[in-house]
C-alpha positions in Angstrom: 18.1 -4.7 -13.2 18.3 -2.7 -16.4 15.1 -4.1 -17.9 12.2 -1.7 -17.7 9.2 -3.9 -18.0 5.9 -2.1 -18.3 3.5 -2.6 -15.4 0.3 -4.4 -16.3 -2.7 -2.1 -16.2 -4.7 -4.5 -14.1 -1.8 -4.5 -11.6 -1.8 -0.7 -11.4 -5.6 -0.6 -11.2 -5.5 -2.9 -8.3 -3.2 -0.5 -6.5 -5.6 2.4 -6.9 -7.8 3.2 -3.9 -10.4 6.0 -3.3 -9.5 8.7 -0.8 -12.7 8.7 1.2 -11.8 11.9 3.1 -9.6 14.4 1.5 -7.5 16.3 4.1 -8.5 20.0 4.3 -4.9 21.0 4.3 -4.6 19.7 0.7 -6.9 22.5 -0.4 -8.5 20.4 -3.2 -11.3 22.1 -5.0 -14.6 20.3 -5.4 -13.4 17.6 -2.9 -16.9 16.5 -2.1 -18.0 16.3 -5.7 -15.0 14.5 -7.4 -13.7 11.0 -6.6 -10.0 11.2 -5.9 -7.6 8.3 -5.4 -4.2 7.2 -4.0 -1.8 5.0 -6.0 0.4 2.6 -4.1 3.3 1.3 -6.2 5.5 0.2 -3.4 7.8 -2.8 -4.3 6.7 -2.7 -7.9 10.2 -3.1 -9.4 10.1 0.4 -10.8 13.1 1.7 -12.6 11.4 4.4 -14.6 7.9 5.5 -13.7 7.0 7.2 -17.0 8.3 4.3 -19.1 6.7 1.5 -17.0 3.4 3.3 -16.6 3.4 5.0 -20.0 -0.4 4.6 -20.4 -0.9 7.1 -17.6 1.2 9.7 -19.4 0.2 9.4 -23.1 -3.3 10.7 -23.7 -3.3 9.3 -27.2 -3.1 5.7 -25.9 -6.2 3.8 -25.0 -6.9 3.9 -21.3 -9.0 0.8 -21.3 -7.7 -1.1 -18.2 -8.2 -4.5 -19.8 -6.8 -3.6 -23.2 -3.2 -4.9 -22.5 -2.1 -7.6 -24.9 -1.6 -11.0 -23.5 -3.7 -10.2 -20.4 -6.5 -12.6 -19.6 -9.9 -10.9 -20.0 -11.9 -10.9 -16.7 -15.2 -12.7 -16.3 -18.4 -10.6 -16.5 -18.3 -8.4 -13.4 -21.1 -7.9 -10.8 -22.9 -4.6 -10.6 -20.7 -3.4 -7.7 -17.5 -4.6 -9.5 -18.7 -2.8 -12.7 -19.2 0.4 -10.7 -15.8 0.2 -9.2 -14.3 -0.5 -12.6 -16.0 2.6 -14.0 -14.5 4.7 -11.2 -11.0 3.2 -11.8 -11.4 3.7 -15.5 -12.0 7.4 -14.8 -8.9 7.6 -12.8 -6.9 6.1 -15.7 -8.4 8.6 -18.1 -7.6 11.4 -15.8 -4.5 10.6 -13.6 -4.5 14.1 -12.2 -7.2 12.7 -9.8 -4.3 10.9 -8.1 -3.6 13.0 -5.0 -1.4 10.6 -3.2 1.4 8.5 -4.8 3.7 6.0 -3.0 6.6 4.8 -5.1 8.9 3.8 -2.1 10.9 0.6 -2.0 11.8 0.5 -5.7 15.0 1.1 -7.7 14.4 4.5 -9.1 17.6 6.5 -9.7 15.9 9.8 -10.5 12.7 11.7 -10.9 13.4 14.0 -13.8 11.3 16.6 -15.5 8.4 14.8 -17.1 8.5 11.7 -14.9 5.6 13.1 -12.8 3.8 15.2 -15.3 0.7 12.9 -15.3 0.2 13.7 -11.6 -0.2 17.5 -11.8 -2.6 17.6 -8.8 -0.5 15.4 -6.5 -0.5 16.4 -2.9 1.5 13.7 -1.2 4.5 11.8 -2.7 6.6 9.1 -0.9 9.7 8.2 -2.9 11.8 6.9 0.0 14.0 3.9 -0.1 15.1 4.2 -3.7 18.4 5.2 -5.3 17.3 8.7 -6.3 20.0 11.3 -6.8 18.0 13.9 -8.6 14.4 14.9 -8.3 13.8 18.0 -10.4 10.6 16.2 -11.7 8.7 17.6 -8.7 8.4 20.7 -10.9 5.4 19.0 -12.4 3.7 18.9 -9.0 3.4 22.4 -7.7 0.5 21.5 -5.4 2.6 19.1 -3.2 2.1 19.5 0.5 4.1 16.4 1.6 7.3 15.1 0.1 9.3 12.1 1.5 12.7 11.4 -0.1 14.4 9.7 2.8 16.9 6.9 2.3 18.1 7.9 -1.2 21.4 9.1 -2.7 20.6 12.9 -2.8 23.7 15.1 -2.5 22.3 18.4 -3.8 18.8 19.9 -4.0 17.0 21.0 -7.3 16.4 24.5 -5.9 14.3 25.9 -8.7 12.0 22.9 -8.7 11.7 22.8 -5.0 10.9 26.5 -4.9 7.8 25.8 -7.0 6.3 23.7 -4.3 4.9 26.7 -2.5 2.4 24.7 -0.5 4.8 22.2 0.9 4.4 21.8 4.7 6.2 18.5 5.2 9.6 17.7 3.7 11.6 14.6 4.6 15.2 14.5 3.3 16.6 12.2 6.0 19.4 9.7 5.4 20.9 11.1 2.2 24.2 12.7 1.4 23.3 16.4 1.6 26.1 18.7 2.7 24.7 22.2 1.9 21.4 24.0 2.5 22.7 27.5 2.0 20.4 28.2 -1.0 17.4 26.5 0.5 14.2 28.0 -1.1 11.8 30.2 0.9 9.0 27.7 1.5 6.6 29.9 3.4 4.2 27.0 4.3 6.9 24.5 5.5 6.2 23.4 9.0 8.1 20.1 9.3 11.6 19.5 7.9 13.7 16.4 8.4 17.4 16.6 7.3 18.7 14.1 9.8 21.5 11.6 9.0 23.2 13.7 6.3 26.6 15.4 6.3 25.6 19.0 7.2 28.0 21.2 9.0 25.7 24.2 9.0 22.0 25.0 8.8 22.6 28.2 6.9 19.8 28.6 4.4 16.9 27.9 6.8 16.6 31.5 8.1 13.7 32.3 5.8 11.5 29.4 7.1 9.3 31.5 9.3 6.6 28.9 9.5 8.9 26.0 10.5 7.6 24.3 13.7 9.5 21.0 13.8 13.1 20.4 12.7 15.0 17.1 12.8 18.7 17.7 12.1 20.2 15.0 14.3 23.1 12.9 13.3 25.0 15.5 11.2 28.2 17.4 11.8 26.7 20.7 13.0 28.9 23.0 15.1 26.5 25.9 15.4 22.8 26.6 14.8 22.8 30.4 14.7 20.7 30.3 11.6 17.7 29.0 13.6 17.4 32.2 15.6 15.2 33.6 12.7 12.8 30.6 12.6 10.5 32.2 15.1 7.8 29.5 14.9 10.0 26.7 16.0 8.5 24.4 18.7 10.5 21.2 18.4 14.1 20.8 17.4 16.3 17.7 17.4 20.1 18.4 17.3 21.2 15.2 19.0 24.5 13.6 18.0 26.2 16.6 16.3 29.3 18.6 17.3 27.8 21.6 19.1 30.4 22.8 21.7 29.2 25.9 23.6 26.2 26.2 25.9 26.2 30.0 25.6 26.0 29.9 21.8 23.2 27.3 21.9 21.1 29.2 24.5 21.7 32.5 22.7 19.9 31.0 19.7 16.9 29.5 21.5 16.2 32.4 23.8 14.9 34.3 20.7 12.4 31.6 19.9 9.3 32.2 22.0 7.4 29.1 21.0 10.1 26.5 21.7 9.0 23.5 23.8 11.2 20.5 23.0 14.9 20.4 22.4 17.2 17.4 22.0 21.0 18.0 22.1 22.2 14.7 23.6 25.4 13.4 22.1 26.9 16.8 21.6 30.0 18.2 23.5 27.6 20.9 24.9 26.2 18.2 27.2 29.5 17.8 29.1 28.1 20.1 31.8 24.6 18.9 31.9 23.6 20.8 35.1 24.8 24.1 33.7 23.1 23.3 30.4 19.7 22.6 32.1 20.1 25.8 34.3 20.7 28.1 31.4 18.0 26.5 29.1 15.5 26.9 32.0 16.5 30.4 32.8 16.7 31.9 29.3 14.4 29.9 27.0 10.8 28.6 26.9 11.9 25.0 26.5 10.1 22.6 28.8 11.4 19.2 27.5 15.2 18.9 27.2 16.6 15.6 26.0 13.4 13.9 27.1 13.5 15.3 30.6 10.8 17.7 31.8 12.6 20.8 33.0 9.7 23.1 33.3 9.4 22.5 37.0 13.1 23.2 37.6 12.9 27.0 37.0 12.5 27.9 40.7 15.0 25.3 41.7 17.8 26.6 39.5 17.0 30.2 40.3 18.1 29.6 43.9 21.3 27.6 43.1 24.5 29.3 44.4 26.1 29.3 40.9 29.2 31.2 42.1 30.2 28.5 44.6 33.5 26.9 43.5 33.3 23.3 42.4 34.8 20.5 44.6 38.5 19.7 43.9 37.6 16.4 42.2 34.9 18.0 40.0 37.2 18.6 36.9 38.3 14.9 36.9 34.7 13.8 37.2 33.6 16.0 34.3 36.5 14.7 32.2 35.5 11.1 32.9 31.8 11.8 32.2 32.7 13.4 28.9 34.9 10.4 28.0 31.9 8.1 28.7 29.6 10.3 26.6 32.0 10.4 23.7 32.5 6.6 23.8 28.8 6.0 23.9 28.2 8.6 21.2 30.7 7.0 18.8 29.3 3.6 19.5 25.8 4.8 18.7 27.0 6.4 15.5 28.7 3.2 14.5 25.5 1.2 15.2 23.4 3.7 13.3 25.7 3.5 10.3 25.5 -0.3 10.4 21.7 -0.1 10.7 21.4 2.2 7.7 23.8 0.0 5.7 21.7 -3.1 6.6 18.5 -1.3 5.6 19.9 -0.4 2.2 21.2 -3.9 1.8 17.8 -5.4 2.6 16.2 -2.9 0.2 18.5 -4.1 -2.7 18.1 -7.8 -1.6 14.3 -7.4 -1.8 14.5 -5.9 -5.2 16.8 -8.7 -6.4 14.4 -11.3 -5.0 11.6 -9.7 -7.0 13.6 -9.7 -10.2 14.5 -13.4 -9.6 10.8 -14.2 -9.1 10.0 -12.3 -12.3 12.6 -14.2 -14.3 11.4 -17.5 -12.8 7.8 -16.6 -13.8 8.9 -15.8 -17.4 10.9 -19.1 -17.6 7.9 -21.0 -16.3 5.8 -19.7 -19.1 8.4 -20.7 -21.7 8.7 -24.2 -20.2 4.9 -24.6 -20.1 4.7 -23.8 -23.9 7.6 -26.2 -24.5 5.8 -29.0 -22.7 2.6 -28.4 -24.5 4.4 -28.5 -27.8 6.2 -31.7 -26.7 2.8 -33.4 -25.9 1.6 -32.5 -29.4 4.5 -34.6 -30.8 3.7 -37.8 -28.9 2.4 -40.8 -30.8 -0.7 -42.7 -29.7 1.6 -45.5 -28.3 3.6 -42.9 -26.3 0.4 -41.3 -25.0 -0.8 -44.7 -23.7 2.3 -44.8 -21.4 1.4 -41.5 -19.8 -1.0 -40.4 -17.2 -1.7 -37.1 -15.5 0.4 -38.0 -12.5 3.3 -39.2 -14.6 3.3 -36.1 -16.8 3.2 -33.9 -13.7 6.2 -35.8 -12.3 8.1 -35.6 -15.6 7.5 -31.8 -16.0 8.7 -31.2 -12.4 11.6 -33.6 -12.6 15.0 -32.8 -11.1 17.5 -31.5 -13.5 19.3 -34.9 -13.6 16.1 -36.5 -15.0 15.8 -39.1 -12.3 12.1 -40.2 -12.4 10.7 -43.6 -11.5 8.1 -45.2 -13.7 8.6 -43.1 -16.9 9.5 -44.9 -20.2 13.1 -44.1 -21.2 12.0 -43.4 -24.8 9.5 -40.8 -23.6 11.9 -39.3 -21.1 14.5 -38.8 -23.8 12.0 -36.7 -25.9 11.0 -34.4 -23.1 12.0 -30.7 -23.2 15.2 -29.9 -21.4 14.8 -28.7 -17.8 15.8 -25.1 -17.0 18.9 -24.6 -15.0 
């Protein structure tokens, strides 16, 4: 997988598509006058974007799409095809017109400074399902509004580079190895953040995200979420499958968030007394949907409950048994999710290996084809008389042991060796 083969320009051109309607939230100047595009390079066997698409980065290179060596020249295009080619040619000459880039499902290990410099006006980047550990290269894309880096190997954040993305409103860092957010930059536009399936024990660092509306931090190791009390715009929070123990501490945070509507905390120790949890969430917060259950209509019901009434004698045992069931189910779910994520990464690598195998087979086929053509040039007139189209096809596609019926032994002995 170490070979960094340059992607053919025709291939890259075929992956470019016009963005018919540029989202207003992207704040693109002259959006109605300029033709902008998106570039889809999913499953393109990318190891290094700048090396394999060098013609998009080096302004001194010819940007003629059909100028690649060893590429077949296309037939004369129709008027519509010519017009489309002209537009694509303009995108090649000015890759800053690429506003959306998808490089997911590749084998990238990093996005370093310079790797994205050709896409200075990029608004949306999806680099999920790679092996990325560092992504300081986003420094070249200060206009980014959406960044997806889920399912990578990220353990730490390039804080200085991330801080330059002042217009970022959607950031997906799910399914990585992040353990610390304490120096998370103040992204004043950020409205949606996904840090689920990491190894976080705290959300310290998110206090400054005053515009944050949706937070997905499920499947971590969180014990408290006091940092969220300053995120006054929060409306939806998923804290499921963490280690939050106390109802009082949880409610104390969310009672200071006036816009909260949806809260997920299932799979936490705090759910051991679900009735009390629902009662306090209803009484002290604005949450209307708790763990998928509509609790908005329960306010009057809980306000009349005799909370001081002592529990039945068998209630402690029941609570213990319920907690045991919840813990067993939670651990089973965590194990299944770990297996699921492992399988997903395995399939990702398997897919990339299959693409490499196909590429190697394609190259070997080209070598074999040239060898056969050279072989045919060596045949005498007598040997040619013993061949036909069907026989030469059969001979070329013969099994490695050379077992073919109806081919002269002398001719068979001269044929090029079969690839293994």
